[in-house]
LUMSE-33406 format. One record per residue: x, y, z of N, C-alpha, C in turn; residue in one letter. Coordinates in pm, whole numbers, plus 32768, in hexadecimal, padded with zeros to 4 digits. Layout:
N
XYZXYZXYZA...
***
This chain:
245
A7A1397A8C48A7A539C18BC8A72539AA8B79MA6F7392C8B75A67F390A8B28A61F38BC8B82IA5A038E38B80A53B389D8BD1A4C338768B7BKA49737FC8B8DA41937CD8B54A3BA37B58BC8FA34537F48BC1A2E437E38C2CA26037B38BF2RA24437338C09A1C736F78BDAA1B437008B44GA21F36EB8AF7A21937018A66A1E536858A1EVA17F369A89CEA14836338976A14A366988E8TA16E36138888A169363887FBA11E35CD87AFKA0B235F68770A05A359B8727A05D35BE8693QA0703558863FA065356985AE9FEC35178580F9F7E355C85659F08351485369ECF34B6859FG9E95344785709E5B33E585CB9EC6338385F9D9EA1332D86539EFF32C886839F4D32F586FCG9FB232A7871EA00232C38795A05333438781AA064339387EAA0B3340E87DEA14733F087C8PA18B344A8781A21C343C876EA265345187F1AA23134AB8845A26334C288CCA1EB34C98929LA1F8348C899FA186348689FBA1AD34B78A86AA18035308AA7A18E35688B2EA22035638B5FNA279359E8B11A308359A8B31A32D36068B98IA36D35DA8C02A3AC36348C62A44236178C60DA492367C8C3EA52136668C2FA56B36E98C44LA5DC36E28C88A63437568C96A6BD37318C5DEA6EE37828C00A770376D8BC0A7D137D28BFAIA83D37A48C3AA89738008C81A8EB38568C23PA91238CA8C56A96839268C0AA9F738F38C09AAA3D39138B9CAACD38F88B8CAAEE38658BA0QAA9338108B77AAAA377F8B78AA7E37498AF0RAAA936D18ACEAA7C368F8A54AA1436268A7ATA999363F8A52A92B35E18A6BA90A359989E9SA8F9351589F0A8E134C68978A85834858980VA806349F891BA783345E890DA79633E288B9LA770337088F0A78932F188ADA70E329988B6IA700323D8857A68F31E28857A67631AD87CCGA61C314D87BFA5FE3113873CA5BC317886DFPA5B93158865FA57931AF85FDA4E731C68622SA4BC32448615A43132658631A411327986C3GA4773281871AA45C328D87A9A43D331D87D3CA45C337F877CA43C340A879AA4B4346487B3GA52E342E87A5A5A4347F87C8A5B834F5876AKA5A534E286E7A5B53552868AA54435B7869ASA4CC358786BAA45C35E286D5A47C363B874BTA4B7360187B3A4DF364E8829A54036BD8803LA5A2369B87AEA60636FC8784A5C6376D8734LA568374C86DEA52737B2868AA4CD380E86DCRA49B37DC874BA44E383387A4A4A9389A87E7LA52538748805A58338D18845A5A1394687E9IA5B8392A8769A5DF3991870AA56739DA86CDIA4EE39AA86EEA47539EC86BFA44939C68634GA47D395885FFA44E3927857CA3C438E5858ALA3A538BA8603A32138848624A2EE38CB86A0LA26A38CD86B0A22D39028729A1EA38908774EA1F1389087F9A1B038248845A119382C8839PA0DA37B98839A04737B5883DA01737E788C3TA06037C4892CA04537F789B2A0C837F98A00SA0CA38478A6BA14238528ABCA19A38C78A92GA20B38D78AD7A263394A8AC5A2F3391C8AB3VA33739598A51A3C739478A3EA40A39CC8A5DVA47039CA8AB5A4B83A438AD8A54C3A338AB8EA5893A9C8A85A61A3AA18A6FA64F3B1C8AB7VA6AC3B058B13A6E93B718B62A67F3BC78BA6AA6173B878BD9A5B03BCE8C24A5443C0E8BD1GA54C3C038B4DA4E93C408AF5A49B3BD48AA9HA41A3BE48AA7A3C43B868A60A3DF3B8D89CARA3F03B1A898BA4013B1588FAA37B3B3888BAVA3783BA5886FA2FC3BD28831A31B3C1187ABSA2B43C22875CA2C53C5D86D7A2FF3CEB86E0HA2D73D358747A3033DC08754A39A3DCD8766AA3D63D6C87ABA4653D7787C5A4BB3D178777GA4833CDF870CA4C93C7286C8A5483CA08681IA5483D178647A5C03D468601A6343D5A8661LA6173D9486D4A6803DA98738A6B63D24876AEA65C3CC38780A6873C3E87ADA6E33BFE8746LA6C23C0786C8A7113BC48661A7983C07864CRA7A43C858671A8273CC6866CA87F3C9A86E1RA8403C69874AA88A3C3C87C0A8A23BA587BERA8713B628756A87D3AD0874FA8B53AA686C8AA9103A4386CAA9413A07864FA8FC3981863BGA8E2395D85BCA89338E5859FA8D5389A852DYA8F5381B8545A93737C784E1A8E0374C84C9VA8C3372E844BA87136BA842AA8C6364E83E6IA88935DA83CFA8D5356583A6A92335788325QA8E735AE82BFA92E35BB823FA97336438230DA974368F829BA9B737118299A95D37838270GA900376C8213A8A437D481EAA8E6384A81A4GA95638318160A99D389E811DA95738C4809BLA95E39448078A92739727FF9A988394A7F8AFA95C38FA7F29A9B838C57EC5A9F2392D7E67PA9AD39A07E58A9DC3A077DFBAA3D3A697E3DHAA583A557EBEAAB63AAB7F06AB333A5C7F29LABA53AA07F2BAC213A5F7F55AC1D3A467FEBTAC8039FA801BAC8839E280ABAC8F3A6680F6AACE33AC180C6ACF13B458106AC6A3B8E8109RAC263B908098ABA73BD8808FAB3D3B9B80E9EAB3E3B1680F5AAE13AD48151AAFB3AFD81E1NAB7A3AFE8207AB9F3B188292AB7D3BA782BCIAB973C088265AB893C95828CAB013CD08266IAAA73C7E8235AA283CB081FFA9DD3D068264LA9C83CD382DDA97C3D1F8340A9C93D998371MAA4C3D8C837EAA9E3DFE83A9AA933E708343AAA933E4F82C3AA823EB5825CA9F63EF18262QA9923E9B8278A9083ECA8282A8F93F3182F2HA9423F1A8360A93D3F7583D3A99C3FEB83C3LA9E33FF08351AA3E405D8330AAAE406F8397RAAE63FFF83C2AB5A40078419ABD3403883CALAC31407C8409ACA840AE83C3ACF6403B8383PAD2A4052830BAD6D3FE882C1ADEA3FB6830AIAE30400F834DAEA73FE28396AE813F87840BNAE0F3FA4844AADDD3F4E84B6ADB53EC5847FQAD753EC5840BAD4C3E4783CBADC63DF383A8IAE2A3E32836DAEA23DE78343AEF03DB183BBNAEF63DFF8426AF3A3DD1849FAEF43D5784D8TAE6F3D5E84DEAE213CED8512AE2F3C7384B8RAE323C878436AE413C1983D7AEC73BD283ECLAF303C1E8402AFB43BE3841CAFB13B92849ETAF703BC88505AF643B818584AF1C3AFB8571EAEB13AFD8524AE5F3A858512AEA93A1A84C0LAEF53A45845DAF4439E5840FAFA7399D846BCAFE439E884C6B03F39AA8525AFF7394E8585GAF83397A85B6AF37392B8617AF0A38A685DCLAEDA38A8855FAEA238308520AF0637E584C9TAF82381784C3AFEA37D98471AFBF37CF83DERAF8A383C83AEAF5F38448322AFC6389682D6FAFFE385C826CB066389F821EB02C391A81D8AB069398E81EFB0343A0B81BAB0343A0F8122SB08A39C080E1B08C39BF804EB00E397F8014QAFBF393D8069AF423900803AAEC9395C804ANAEDD39D3807FAE6D3A2D8099AE263A59801ALAE6E3A5C7FABAE2F3A8A7F2FADFD3A177ED8DADF539A17F11ADB839307ECBAD22392B7EE9RACD838EF7E8DAC4938DD7EA0AC30385A7EEAYABBC384D7F2DABA137D37F79ABB637527F2CPAB95374F7EADABA536D67E5DAC3736B07E4CVAC9037107E5FAD1F36F87E50AD6236CE7ED4EAD1336C57F3EAD4636A27FC1AD1A36157FE8LAD6835D6803EAD4135538072ACD2356480D9SAC9534F68102AC2B34FC8166AC5C353781E9GACD3350F8213AD0B3545828DAD2835D98284GAD5936048212AD74369481FEACF336E48200QAC8A36AE81C2AC0A36F581C1ABD43707824FRABE536A082A3ABB636AC832CAC083713837BQAC89371E835DACDA3784839EACAC38108374RAC8A381F82F5AC57389F82C4ABD338C08309VAB7C385C8313AAFB38718356AB0E389983E7SAB70385B842AAB8C387D84B5ABC2390B84BFLAC1B39328463AC4F39BB8464ABE03A21844DMAB853A0283F3AB153A5D83DCAAC23A6E845CRAAAB39FE84A3AA5E3A04851FAAA33A54858CAAB293A568589AB773A9885F1ABA03B2785CELAB813B528556ABB33BD28523AB913C47857FMAB193C4A85B5AAEC3CBB8607AB063CA5869CLAB5C3C4586BDAB7D3C258749AAFF3C0C879CKAAB13BA88778AA333B9087BDAA483B5B884BPA9E33B7488A1A9E53B3F8929A9BD3AAB892AEA9743A8388C4A93739FF88BEA95639C08837LA98139418839A99F38F987BEA94B387B87BALA8FC386B8750A8A437F8873EA8D337A986C5LA8E3372586D6A91336CF866AA8B73657865CLA87B364885E7A81C35DC85CDA85D35728575DA88A350585B0A8CD34988569A93A34CE850BEA9963521853CA9F5356284E2AA553502849DPAA6A348B84D4AACA342D849AAA8633B18460LAA0233B3845CA9B8333B8437A9CF330983AAGA9F03362834CA9FE333A82C0AA8D331C8297AAAE9331D82F7AB77330C82D8ABA2327B82E8LAC0C3255829EAC3F31CD82ADAC8831C28333DAC9831488367ACCB313683F1AD513178840EPADB0317483AFAE3331AD83C9AE2C324583D5LADE532858376ADD53317837CAD88333D83F9VAD2232EE841AACD033098490AD253306850FRAD7B32A2851AADD132968591AE2D330E859EAAE66333C852DAEBE33B28533AE72342E855ERADF9343F8528ADAB34B5854BAD7934AF85DBLAD5D3437860CAD35342A8699ADA4345F86F4QAE1F343A86D6AE9034688727AE9E3500871DQAE91353486A3AE9B35C58691AE2A360D86DADADAF35D786D2AD3F36168715AD53361987ACLAD8735AD87E2AD9F35A88872ADFF3618889CKAE67362D884EAEC73697886DAE8837218859EAE38372F87F0ADF537AF87D6AD9437D08847IAD46376E8872ACE7378588DEAD2F37B2895DFADA237748979ADEF379889F1AE22382889E8AAE4B38528972AE7D38DC8960AE0B39428968QAD98391F8931AD29397E892CACEC399789B6LACE2392E8A07ACA139378A8CAC1739778A7FAABCB394C8A1AAB4539818A02AADC39198A2AQAA5F39468A26A9F038E98A35A9DB38A489AFTA9E8382089AEA9E137D48932A97837668942IA922375888DEA8C036EC88DBA8D436A08859VA8F3361F8865A91235CA87F3A8AE355987EALA87C35418772A82334CF8758A87234628710VA86933E88740A8A7337586FBA85A32F7871ETA866329286C9A82C320E86EAA89831AF871AHA91531DD8719A98931898738A9B231A087CADA99F313D881FA9BC314C88ACAA51315D88C7LAAA6311B887AAB36312C888CAB5E31BD8871AAB2431F88809AB3E328487E9AB0B32DF8858EAA9432C0888AAA59330F88F6AAB0330A8973AAAE232928994AB3532838A0CABBA32CA89FCAABF032CB8983AC72330A8969AC6933A28970FABFB33DA893DABEF346B8931ABA234AE89A2LAB4A346589E4AAED34A48A3FAB1434A48AD0GAAE9350D8B17AAF135128BA9AA7334D58BE6DAA0134ED8BA3A98034BC8BD1A93B34768B5CVA90633FD8B74A8BD33B38B0EA82833B58B30LA7D533CF8ACBA74533CD8ADCA70F33648A7BVA6E832F18AB0A6B632838A5EA62032908A4FLA5F2329189D1A56532A589B4A52932298973MA4A6321A8985A45D31AB8948A3CB31D08939NA39A31CC88BEA30D31E4889FA2D9326688DBEA32732D088CBA2FA335388F7A30A3370898AGA348331589D4A35E33288A63A3F333228A82HA41933588AF5A4A2334A8B25A4AA32CB8B79IA4F6326A8B48A50231EB8B8EA56031F78C06AA5CD32428BF5A62C32568C62A69132BF8C38QA6C3330B8C99A73033698C7EA79C33598CE8EA81833748CBFA88833668D1CA90733478CCFGA96A33138D13A9E732EB8CD4A9D9325F8C99RAA3932378C48AA3931B08C10AA3031478C7DLAA7B315A8CE9AA7C30FA8D56A9F230EC8D96EA9A7315B8D9FA92131558DD8A8C530FE8D84DA8CA31128D00A87430C68CA7A89B30328CA4LA91D30198CA8A94C2F908C9DA93D2F428D1FRA95B2F828D8FA95D2F3B8E0FA8DB2F4A8E5DEA88E2FB48E42A8122FCA8E8BA7A22FED8E29RA7812F938DCDA7182FAF8D6BA6912FC68DAEPA648302A8D7BA5C9304F8DB8A5552FFA8D87AA5692FAC8D1DA4FC2F5C8CE5A5372EED8C8FSA4E52E888C6CA5142E1E8C11A5422E568B8BPA5012EC38B5CA52B2EFD8ADCA5BB2F2F8AE3FA5E02F708B52A6682FA38B60A6CC2F308B59VA6AE2EC38B9FA7072E4E8B9CA7112E158B10SA69F2E0D8ACBA69E2DD68A43A6EF2E2D89E5EA6DF2EB189F2A7292F0E899BA7BE2F0389B4FA7E52EFD8A31A8732EF28A53A8AE2E6F8A21MA8652E038A31A8982D808A06A8A22D77896ENA8502DC58927A8522DC28895A8CD2E0A885DAA90C2E5D88AFA9812EAA8884AA002E5A889FQAA172DF48852AA862D99886DAB0E2DDC885ERAB132E4B8814AB902E928802ABC22ED58881GAB702ED688EAAB972F178966ABE32EBA89C4LAC022E44899AAC3F2DE189F2ACBE2E158A34AAD072E6989EBAD852E998A21AD7C2F1A8A6FGAD022F548A7AACF62FD58ABFACE22FBF8B54L
***
C-alpha cells in the first residue's frame, strides 16, 4: 500500500530527520511506527499524507507517487488523526465531523447516515454531537477526531500519537475500542506511538525507529527474541510494562 524508496528528509543543517529509508507498509494491516522522541516516526507519517516533501527519494501510496499535483485526491482517500484531535473550537462535534463532506457537497441524507454509522462504530453518544470541543472530555474529542477522519470512508488511516495526551484509564478504554474499530474497518492503518505496549496491542507489524533510521521491523516477538542491534535490546528492556505480554 505504501512504499518508501531511498527517502531522506533534511531540516536545515545537522543530521537528517530521516536517512535513506526503504520501507513497505502492507495493505489492510495495522502498522505501528515506534521509537524514542525525535526518531523520525511523525516525519514519516507526514510524508505519507503530503504535509512534508522528501529531500530525496520517493514515497508511493497505492502505486502513485505522493506529489503536489495529486495531493488533494490523496487526502480525500486518507484519514488523519493527530494527538490533540485538531478540532476547530468554533464548530460543534457534528460540524467538525461533516466539514469535508459538506465541502464536497455530498447529499445530506448520505452525510447523516454515515454520521449515525460512525457514532455506533466509535461508541460516541449522539446527544453530544451538538456540543463544542471545550464541552467534551479528552476521550470524546479523540472519538470526534476519529469520526472526522473516517467520514469519507478512506482507504488509509493515519494516526499520530492519538492517545498520547489522555490519562491512563481513558487511554486503556480507547485502546480497546481502537482495536475493535481497526478489526471492523479492515483498512490500511499506520499508527505512531512511543508506547511499546500500545504498539504491541494494536499493531500487526511494528517498525522501530532510531535517529532517522529503521532499527528493526516485525512482530513483537521478533524484536524481543531476535533483536537486530543493541539499541533494539535496550529499547525493549526499557519498556518494563511489557513484562506480561
